[in-house]
CHARMM-style PDB file with segment names, atoms N, HN, CA, C and O in Angstrom:
ATOM      1  N   MET     1       0.554  -7.772 -12.808  1.00  0.00      PROA
ATOM      2  CA  MET     1      -0.772  -7.452 -12.710  1.00  0.00      PROA
ATOM      3  C   MET     1      -0.896  -6.046 -12.056  1.00  0.00      PROA
ATOM      4  O   MET     1      -1.687  -5.244 -12.551  1.00  0.00      PROA
ATOM      5  N   GLU     2      -0.178  -5.719 -11.006  1.00  0.00      PROA
ATOM      6  HN  GLU     2       0.465  -6.370 -10.604  1.00  0.00      PROA
ATOM      7  CA  GLU     2      -0.307  -4.483 -10.322  1.00  0.00      PROA
ATOM      8  C   GLU     2       0.008  -3.314 -11.262  1.00  0.00      PROA
ATOM      9  O   GLU     2      -0.648  -2.273 -11.229  1.00  0.00      PROA
ATOM     10  N   ARG     3       1.087  -3.526 -12.147  1.00  0.00      PROA
ATOM     11  HN  ARG     3       1.620  -4.371 -12.174  1.00  0.00      PROA
ATOM     12  CA  ARG     3       1.479  -2.491 -13.065  1.00  0.00      PROA
ATOM     13  C   ARG     3       0.250  -2.124 -14.021  1.00  0.00      PROA
ATOM     14  O   ARG     3       0.039  -0.971 -14.399  1.00  0.00      PROA
ATOM     15  N   THR     4      -0.527  -3.209 -14.367  1.00  0.00      PROA
ATOM     16  HN  THR     4      -0.356  -4.145 -14.060  1.00  0.00      PROA
ATOM     17  CA  THR     4      -1.682  -2.993 -15.366  1.00  0.00      PROA
ATOM     18  C   THR     4      -2.697  -2.289 -14.706  1.00  0.00      PROA
ATOM     19  O   THR     4      -3.280  -1.393 -15.318  1.00  0.00      PROA
ATOM     20  N   ILE     5      -3.024  -2.583 -13.446  1.00  0.00      PROA
ATOM     21  HN  ILE     5      -2.551  -3.311 -12.949  1.00  0.00      PROA
ATOM     22  CA  ILE     5      -4.084  -1.968 -12.743  1.00  0.00      PROA
ATOM     23  C   ILE     5      -3.682  -0.386 -12.562  1.00  0.00      PROA
ATOM     24  O   ILE     5      -4.466   0.538 -12.779  1.00  0.00      PROA
ATOM     25  N   ASN     6      -2.465  -0.250 -12.172  1.00  0.00      PROA
ATOM     26  HN  ASN     6      -1.827  -1.000 -11.996  1.00  0.00      PROA
ATOM     27  CA  ASN     6      -2.073   1.204 -11.975  1.00  0.00      PROA
ATOM     28  C   ASN     6      -2.100   1.982 -13.272  1.00  0.00      PROA
ATOM     29  O   ASN     6      -2.420   3.170 -13.240  1.00  0.00      PROA
ATOM     30  N   ALA     7      -1.761   1.347 -14.491  1.00  0.00      PROA
ATOM     31  HN  ALA     7      -1.501   0.382 -14.517  1.00  0.00      PROA
ATOM     32  CA  ALA     7      -1.796   2.026 -15.732  1.00  0.00      PROA
ATOM     33  C   ALA     7      -3.383   2.228 -16.048  1.00  0.00      PROA
ATOM     34  O   ALA     7      -3.731   3.249 -16.639  1.00  0.00      PROA
ATOM     35  N   LEU     8      -4.241   1.357 -15.695  1.00  0.00      PROA
ATOM     36  HN  LEU     8      -3.958   0.527 -15.215  1.00  0.00      PROA
ATOM     37  CA  LEU     8      -5.610   1.590 -15.891  1.00  0.00      PROA
ATOM     38  C   LEU     8      -6.127   2.745 -15.117  1.00  0.00      PROA
ATOM     39  O   LEU     8      -6.949   3.486 -15.657  1.00  0.00      PROA
ATOM     40  N   LYS     9      -5.728   2.969 -13.913  1.00  0.00      PROA
ATOM     41  HN  LYS     9      -5.061   2.368 -13.475  1.00  0.00      PROA
ATOM     42  CA  LYS     9      -6.082   3.966 -13.052  1.00  0.00      PROA
ATOM     43  C   LYS     9      -5.692   5.387 -13.633  1.00  0.00      PROA
ATOM     44  O   LYS     9      -6.243   6.406 -13.217  1.00  0.00      PROA
ATOM     45  N   ASN    10      -4.751   5.405 -14.578  1.00  0.00      PROA
ATOM     46  HN  ASN    10      -4.303   4.577 -14.916  1.00  0.00      PROA
ATOM     47  CA  ASN    10      -4.355   6.740 -15.144  1.00  0.00      PROA
ATOM     48  C   ASN    10      -5.508   7.248 -16.033  1.00  0.00      PROA
ATOM     49  O   ASN    10      -5.636   8.453 -16.247  1.00  0.00      PROA
ATOM     50  N   PHE    11      -6.365   6.311 -16.562  1.00  0.00      PROA
ATOM     51  HN  PHE    11      -6.261   5.332 -16.388  1.00  0.00      PROA
ATOM     52  CA  PHE    11      -7.472   6.776 -17.278  1.00  0.00      PROA
ATOM     53  C   PHE    11      -8.584   7.296 -16.395  1.00  0.00      PROA
ATOM     54  O   PHE    11      -9.060   6.558 -15.532  1.00  0.00      PROA
ATOM     55  N   ARG    12      -9.024   8.544 -16.572  1.00  0.00      PROA
ATOM     56  HN  ARG    12      -8.637   9.143 -17.273  1.00  0.00      PROA
ATOM     57  CA  ARG    12      -9.923   9.278 -15.672  1.00  0.00      PROA
ATOM     58  C   ARG    12     -11.299   8.420 -15.461  1.00  0.00      PROA
ATOM     59  O   ARG    12     -11.827   8.266 -14.360  1.00  0.00      PROA
ATOM     60  N   ALA    13     -11.780   7.905 -16.646  1.00  0.00      PROA
ATOM     61  HN  ALA    13     -11.352   8.030 -17.541  1.00  0.00      PROA
ATOM     62  CA  ALA    13     -13.168   7.296 -16.535  1.00  0.00      PROA
ATOM     63  C   ALA    13     -13.037   6.012 -15.668  1.00  0.00      PROA
ATOM     64  O   ALA    13     -13.984   5.654 -14.968  1.00  0.00      PROA
ATOM     65  N   VAL    14     -12.005   5.397 -15.705  1.00  0.00      PROA
ATOM     66  HN  VAL    14     -11.235   5.688 -16.273  1.00  0.00      PROA
ATOM     67  CA  VAL    14     -11.763   4.126 -14.971  1.00  0.00      PROA
ATOM     68  C   VAL    14     -11.535   4.437 -13.533  1.00  0.00      PROA
ATOM     69  O   VAL    14     -12.140   3.814 -12.660  1.00  0.00      PROA
ATOM     70  N   ALA    15     -10.714   5.347 -13.267  1.00  0.00      PROA
ATOM     71  HN  ALA    15     -10.222   5.854 -13.976  1.00  0.00      PROA
ATOM     72  CA  ALA    15     -10.297   5.749 -11.922  1.00  0.00      PROA
ATOM     73  C   ALA    15     -11.449   6.299 -11.069  1.00  0.00      PROA
ATOM     74  O   ALA    15     -11.586   5.980  -9.888  1.00  0.00      PROA
ATOM     75  N   THR    16     -12.318   7.184 -11.752  1.00  0.00      PROA
ATOM     76  HN  THR    16     -12.208   7.443 -12.711  1.00  0.00      PROA
ATOM     77  CA  THR    16     -13.408   7.751 -11.044  1.00  0.00      PROA
ATOM     78  C   THR    16     -14.666   6.887 -10.957  1.00  0.00      PROA
ATOM     79  O   THR    16     -15.557   7.217 -10.175  1.00  0.00      PROA
ATOM     80  N   ARG    17     -14.779   5.826 -11.702  1.00  0.00      PROA
ATOM     81  HN  ARG    17     -14.055   5.558 -12.337  1.00  0.00      PROA
ATOM     82  CA  ARG    17     -15.845   4.880 -11.767  1.00  0.00      PROA
ATOM     83  C   ARG    17     -17.158   5.771 -12.031  1.00  0.00      PROA
ATOM     84  O   ARG    17     -18.146   5.633 -11.310  1.00  0.00      PROA
ATOM     85  N   PHE    18     -17.130   6.627 -13.022  1.00  0.00      PROA
ATOM     86  HN  PHE    18     -16.327   6.739 -13.608  1.00  0.00      PROA
ATOM     87  CA  PHE    18     -18.135   7.631 -13.169  1.00  0.00      PROA
ATOM     88  C   PHE    18     -19.430   6.890 -13.860  1.00  0.00      PROA
ATOM     89  O   PHE    18     -20.538   7.415 -13.757  1.00  0.00      PROA
ATOM     90  N   ASP    19     -19.266   5.738 -14.517  1.00  0.00      PROA
ATOM     91  HN  ASP    19     -18.366   5.311 -14.601  1.00  0.00      PROA
ATOM     92  CA  ASP    19     -20.289   5.019 -15.103  1.00  0.00      PROA
ATOM     93  C   ASP    19     -21.191   4.285 -13.984  1.00  0.00      PROA
ATOM     94  O   ASP    19     -20.715   3.685 -13.021  1.00  0.00      PROA
ATOM     95  N   LYS    20     -22.525   4.418 -14.251  1.00  0.00      PROA
ATOM     96  HN  LYS    20     -22.912   4.905 -15.034  1.00  0.00      PROA
ATOM     97  CA  LYS    20     -23.497   3.769 -13.193  1.00  0.00      PROA
ATOM     98  C   LYS    20     -23.721   2.354 -13.492  1.00  0.00      PROA
ATOM     99  O   LYS    20     -23.957   1.578 -12.565  1.00  0.00      PROA
ATOM    100  N   ARG    21     -23.662   1.903 -14.848  1.00  0.00      PROA
ATOM    101  HN  ARG    21     -23.470   2.533 -15.600  1.00  0.00      PROA
ATOM    102  CA  ARG    21     -24.108   0.611 -15.113  1.00  0.00      PROA
ATOM    103  C   ARG    21     -22.816  -0.277 -15.389  1.00  0.00      PROA
ATOM    104  O   ARG    21     -21.841   0.198 -15.972  1.00  0.00      PROA
ATOM    105  N   ALA    22     -22.857  -1.462 -14.982  1.00  0.00      PROA
ATOM    106  HN  ALA    22     -23.649  -1.848 -14.508  1.00  0.00      PROA
ATOM    107  CA  ALA    22     -21.693  -2.446 -15.123  1.00  0.00      PROA
ATOM    108  C   ALA    22     -21.245  -2.650 -16.511  1.00  0.00      PROA
ATOM    109  O   ALA    22     -20.047  -2.719 -16.785  1.00  0.00      PROA
ATOM    110  N   TYR    23     -22.209  -2.751 -17.422  1.00  0.00      PROA
ATOM    111  HN  TYR    23     -23.182  -2.695 -17.199  1.00  0.00      PROA
ATOM    112  CA  TYR    23     -21.690  -3.066 -18.814  1.00  0.00      PROA
ATOM    113  C   TYR    23     -21.041  -1.818 -19.463  1.00  0.00      PROA
ATOM    114  O   TYR    23     -20.198  -1.940 -20.351  1.00  0.00      PROA
ATOM    115  N   VAL    24     -21.437  -0.666 -19.019  1.00  0.00      PROA
ATOM    116  HN  VAL    24     -22.122  -0.567 -18.297  1.00  0.00      PROA
ATOM    117  CA  VAL    24     -20.709   0.573 -19.513  1.00  0.00      PROA
ATOM    118  C   VAL    24     -19.284   0.655 -18.903  1.00  0.00      PROA
ATOM    119  O   VAL    24     -18.336   1.027 -19.594  1.00  0.00      PROA
ATOM    120  N   LEU    25     -19.147   0.308 -17.619  1.00  0.00      PROA
ATOM    121  HN  LEU    25     -19.918   0.005 -17.058  1.00  0.00      PROA
ATOM    122  CA  LEU    25     -17.840   0.383 -17.045  1.00  0.00      PROA
ATOM    123  C   LEU    25     -16.999  -0.835 -17.623  1.00  0.00      PROA
ATOM    124  O   LEU    25     -15.785  -0.660 -17.728  1.00  0.00      PROA
ATOM    125  N   HSD    26     -17.477  -1.912 -17.963  1.00  0.00      PROA
ATOM    126  HN  HSD    26     -18.463  -2.054 -17.878  1.00  0.00      PROA
ATOM    127  CA  HSD    26     -16.797  -2.957 -18.541  1.00  0.00      PROA
ATOM    128  C   HSD    26     -16.260  -2.589 -19.889  1.00  0.00      PROA
ATOM    129  O   HSD    26     -15.146  -2.935 -20.281  1.00  0.00      PROA
ATOM    130  N   GLY    27     -17.087  -1.890 -20.558  1.00  0.00      PROA
ATOM    131  HN  GLY    27     -17.992  -1.610 -20.238  1.00  0.00      PROA
ATOM    132  CA  GLY    27     -16.629  -1.384 -21.962  1.00  0.00      PROA
ATOM    133  C   GLY    27     -15.546  -0.334 -21.801  1.00  0.00      PROA
ATOM    134  O   GLY    27     -14.628  -0.265 -22.619  1.00  0.00      PROA
ATOM    135  N   THR    28     -15.635   0.464 -20.788  1.00  0.00      PROA
ATOM    136  HN  THR    28     -16.381   0.408 -20.124  1.00  0.00      PROA
ATOM    137  CA  THR    28     -14.649   1.513 -20.542  1.00  0.00      PROA
ATOM    138  C   THR    28     -13.317   0.882 -20.237  1.00  0.00      PROA
ATOM    139  O   THR    28     -12.299   1.289 -20.797  1.00  0.00      PROA
ATOM    140  N   VAL    29     -13.298  -0.133 -19.335  1.00  0.00      PROA
ATOM    141  HN  VAL    29     -14.125  -0.463 -18.880  1.00  0.00      PROA
ATOM    142  CA  VAL    29     -12.044  -0.842 -18.950  1.00  0.00      PROA
ATOM    143  C   VAL    29     -11.559  -1.614 -20.120  1.00  0.00      PROA
ATOM    144  O   VAL    29     -10.342  -1.685 -20.295  1.00  0.00      PROA
ATOM    145  N   THR    30     -12.370  -2.199 -20.938  1.00  0.00      PROA
ATOM    146  HN  THR    30     -13.358  -2.142 -20.797  1.00  0.00      PROA
ATOM    147  CA  THR    30     -11.926  -2.966 -22.188  1.00  0.00      PROA
ATOM    148  C   THR    30     -11.275  -2.005 -23.131  1.00  0.00      PROA
ATOM    149  O   THR    30     -10.202  -2.308 -23.652  1.00  0.00      PROA
ATOM    150  N   LEU    31     -11.897  -0.795 -23.395  1.00  0.00      PROA
ATOM    151  HN  LEU    31     -12.769  -0.549 -22.971  1.00  0.00      PROA
ATOM    152  CA  LEU    31     -11.305   0.089 -24.259  1.00  0.00      PROA
ATOM    153  C   LEU    31      -9.910   0.742 -23.699  1.00  0.00      PROA
ATOM    154  O   LEU    31      -9.002   1.035 -24.477  1.00  0.00      PROA
ATOM    155  N   ALA    32      -9.834   0.907 -22.546  1.00  0.00      PROA
ATOM    156  HN  ALA    32     -10.572   0.669 -21.915  1.00  0.00      PROA
ATOM    157  CA  ALA    32      -8.620   1.320 -21.921  1.00  0.00      PROA
ATOM    158  C   ALA    32      -7.557   0.403 -21.948  1.00  0.00      PROA
ATOM    159  O   ALA    32      -6.399   0.793 -22.093  1.00  0.00      PROA
ATOM    160  N   SER    33      -7.901  -0.992 -21.798  1.00  0.00      PROA
ATOM    161  HN  SER    33      -8.842  -1.309 -21.680  1.00  0.00      PROA
ATOM    162  CA  SER    33      -6.973  -2.016 -21.953  1.00  0.00      PROA
ATOM    163  C   SER    33      -6.414  -2.138 -23.304  1.00  0.00      PROA
ATOM    164  O   SER    33      -5.207  -2.293 -23.492  1.00  0.00      PROA
ATOM    165  N   ILE    34      -7.335  -2.066 -24.306  1.00  0.00      PROA
ATOM    166  HN  ILE    34      -8.316  -1.941 -24.153  1.00  0.00      PROA
ATOM    167  CA  ILE    34      -6.867  -2.142 -25.735  1.00  0.00      PROA
ATOM    168  C   ILE    34      -5.823  -1.006 -25.990  1.00  0.00      PROA
ATOM    169  O   ILE    34      -4.734  -1.236 -26.516  1.00  0.00      PROA
ATOM    170  N   ARG    35      -6.214   0.195 -25.596  1.00  0.00      PROA
ATOM    171  HN  ARG    35      -7.099   0.382 -25.169  1.00  0.00      PROA
ATOM    172  CA  ARG    35      -5.276   1.341 -25.691  1.00  0.00      PROA
ATOM    173  C   ARG    35      -3.991   1.207 -25.172  1.00  0.00      PROA
ATOM    174  O   ARG    35      -3.008   1.641 -25.772  1.00  0.00      PROA
ATOM    175  N   LEU    36      -3.925   0.584 -23.999  1.00  0.00      PROA
ATOM    176  HN  LEU    36      -4.724   0.231 -23.511  1.00  0.00      PROA
ATOM    177  CA  LEU    36      -2.633   0.308 -23.284  1.00  0.00      PROA
ATOM    178  C   LEU    36      -1.933  -0.802 -24.061  1.00  0.00      PROA
ATOM    179  O   LEU    36      -0.711  -0.735 -24.196  1.00  0.00      PROA
ATOM    180  N   TRP    37      -2.624  -1.824 -24.585  1.00  0.00      PROA
ATOM    181  HN  TRP    37      -3.616  -1.879 -24.475  1.00  0.00      PROA
ATOM    182  CA  TRP    37      -1.929  -2.917 -25.229  1.00  0.00      PROA
ATOM    183  C   TRP    37      -1.308  -2.537 -26.657  1.00  0.00      PROA
ATOM    184  O   TRP    37      -0.271  -3.037 -27.094  1.00  0.00      PROA
ATOM    185  N   LEU    38      -2.089  -1.579 -27.323  1.00  0.00      PROA
ATOM    186  HN  LEU    38      -2.931  -1.173 -26.968  1.00  0.00      PROA
ATOM    187  CA  LEU    38      -1.623  -1.040 -28.629  1.00  0.00      PROA
ATOM    188  C   LEU    38      -0.637   0.064 -28.517  1.00  0.00      PROA
ATOM    189  O   LEU    38      -0.029   0.497 -29.495  1.00  0.00      PROA
ATOM    190  N   ARG    39      -0.485   0.522 -27.284  1.00  0.00      PROA
ATOM    191  HN  ARG    39      -0.979   0.170 -26.489  1.00  0.00      PROA
ATOM    192  CA  ARG    39       0.556   1.770 -27.141  1.00  0.00      PROA
ATOM    193  C   ARG    39       1.891   1.349 -27.576  1.00  0.00      PROA
ATOM    194  O   ARG    39       2.373   0.272 -27.226  1.00  0.00      PROA
ATOM    195  N   PRO    40       2.504   2.203 -28.351  1.00  0.00      PROA
ATOM    196  CA  PRO    40       3.967   1.767 -28.728  1.00  0.00      PROA
ATOM    197  C   PRO    40       4.939   1.964 -27.515  1.00  0.00      PROA
ATOM    198  OT1 PRO    40       6.131   1.674 -27.626  1.00  0.00      PROA
TER     199      PRO     40
END
């Protein structure tokens, strides 16, 4: 679990929490998770 959270923190938008609304942040985290999952 910790490795996944650290990998998500490598995405700038997730690490800085630039999004003001929760649903936008949720979408950003979801997109970053999918990119990590599909990464070769």
